[in-house]
C-alpha angles and dihedrals in degrees: 000000000000091000092051091055090049092055091048091050092049092049090049095049089047091050091050094049091049090049092052095048091050091050091052091052091049090052093051091052094047094054108043117182114240110214116195116237110255097201137022145088121309139182130201152142135250131203131178149186103234132203110195122201117230119285124207138204137167127241131170089349092305125119112226121199118189128207117197139209121241106290136192137232126200127183143168121225144187130188151141128258111211094199130227116345103175109297094351141054113209123203134177128205147174118235132189121179151154130227137184139182129179125230116261100185140334126220123207118210089338095311113118120234116211113261092236089060094049123083142171136069144235116242127187138189111198136185128183146174103221133199126193140180118211116206112202113212097202142341099238144027127038097315093057082079093056113073122178114216137188128189146108146201149238129215139097142311129201106203121196124192092198122201094329116175150114129267110262094020097062124218115342097188143005109172143121138207137181127225144158112285138184140185138204122209142188133170147101135287116214119198102223096212095040088066092046100263122134089354091153096048115086089196087076098047109136091001120150129198110212117203116179155120127271131192113194126189139174128166144214104018108180119217137177120212126221091263091052098260113148125216146153135227141172131230124225124167137171118206142179107222135205122187144162128210130181119204122210 
């Protein structure tokens, strides 16, 4: 009788151990871990709120300085992330975008013209080859999804001073020129699923939200005013940028 009880007890323990192991396997299958890709191609977009410095031109012997309202810039981009290389992850990309800002007010020889009497805008088409260094903070935990980056790009800018003038004096200038341009960037990239957003949507797999600052510059744009006066100006802007990129 004692031997029979021992056999039953052994069978019961074995069955319990097998059941626990099966339950553990099922738990692992039901909760797979999503690991972000560390290297590969990506596509994305970038938008910004831009603050342009004043531009200048000459017409009829008068020096015109132009102040702008807050503008915008939007672009598309495609690149390659090389993955972790020690403490950094480099990536390169191509970018093509368009920006615009409306005239707030002109000043003529230092005398301000009321904004209601000033019109026109500044438009730009820009193209760059960009390079960035991602700097991971940690390999696990919440902050593994937040990655600071620094970088910039070089390329071209076509700047158009479009139909700029003063009421009662008609349009002073409507001309464009293309010059070498560059920008410097800094910000953070946030892996959306890494912080718990859109975790059930495959559309957002390996998708990063970029938030940053950009300084853009280009020099010596040559313009000809409506009266034939030639002049030159520089372009400077500061921008708060927001972008998305999806890696494949």
